[in-house]
C-alpha positions in Angstrom: -26.6 40.1 23.6 -26.4 36.6 23.3 -23.0 34.2 22.2 -20.3 35.6 20.6 -19.9 34.2 16.6 -17.9 31.6 16.5 -19.8 30.1 20.3 -23.4 29.7 18.4 -20.8 28.0 15.7 -19.3 25.7 18.0 -23.1 24.6 20.3 -24.6 24.1 16.3 -21.8 21.8 15.5 -22.2 19.6 17.9 -25.2 19.2 17.8 -26.9 17.5 14.2 -30.7 18.5 15.2 -29.6 21.6 15.6 -27.5 21.9 12.7 -30.7 20.1 10.4 -33.0 22.4 11.9 -30.6 25.7 11.3 -30.3 24.5 7.8 -33.9 24.4 6.9 -34.6 27.8 8.5 -32.1 28.7 5.8 -33.5 27.7 3.3 -37.2 28.4 3.9 -35.7 31.9 4.9 -33.7 32.4 1.0 -37.5 30.7 -0.8 -39.1 33.5 1.5 -37.6 36.4 -0.2 -36.9 34.4 -3.4 -40.6 34.1 -3.8 -41.2 37.9 -2.1 -39.3 39.4 -5.2 -40.6 37.4 -7.9 -44.4 38.5 -6.8 -42.9 42.4 -6.7 -41.0 41.4 -10.5 -44.4 40.4 -11.5 -46.7 43.7 -9.6 -44.0 46.1 -11.1 -44.0 44.3 -14.3 -45.8 46.2 -17.7 -45.9 44.0 -21.2 -46.3 47.1 -23.3 -42.9 48.1 -22.1 -40.3 46.0 -23.6 -36.7 45.7 -21.8 -34.9 45.5 -25.6 -37.1 46.4 -29.3 -36.4 44.2 -31.2 
């Protein structure tokens, strides 16, 4: 099932292009997750139901 994690890290650290591409892919993954959670929060948001009654 692929390489162990320490072998993958050694391969990635020795190849700057691959390291950069993995950072970009990770950033895209996190940004996609944040965007989907923001859309989910907008879908379930109900302005007539306040969280804090002042």
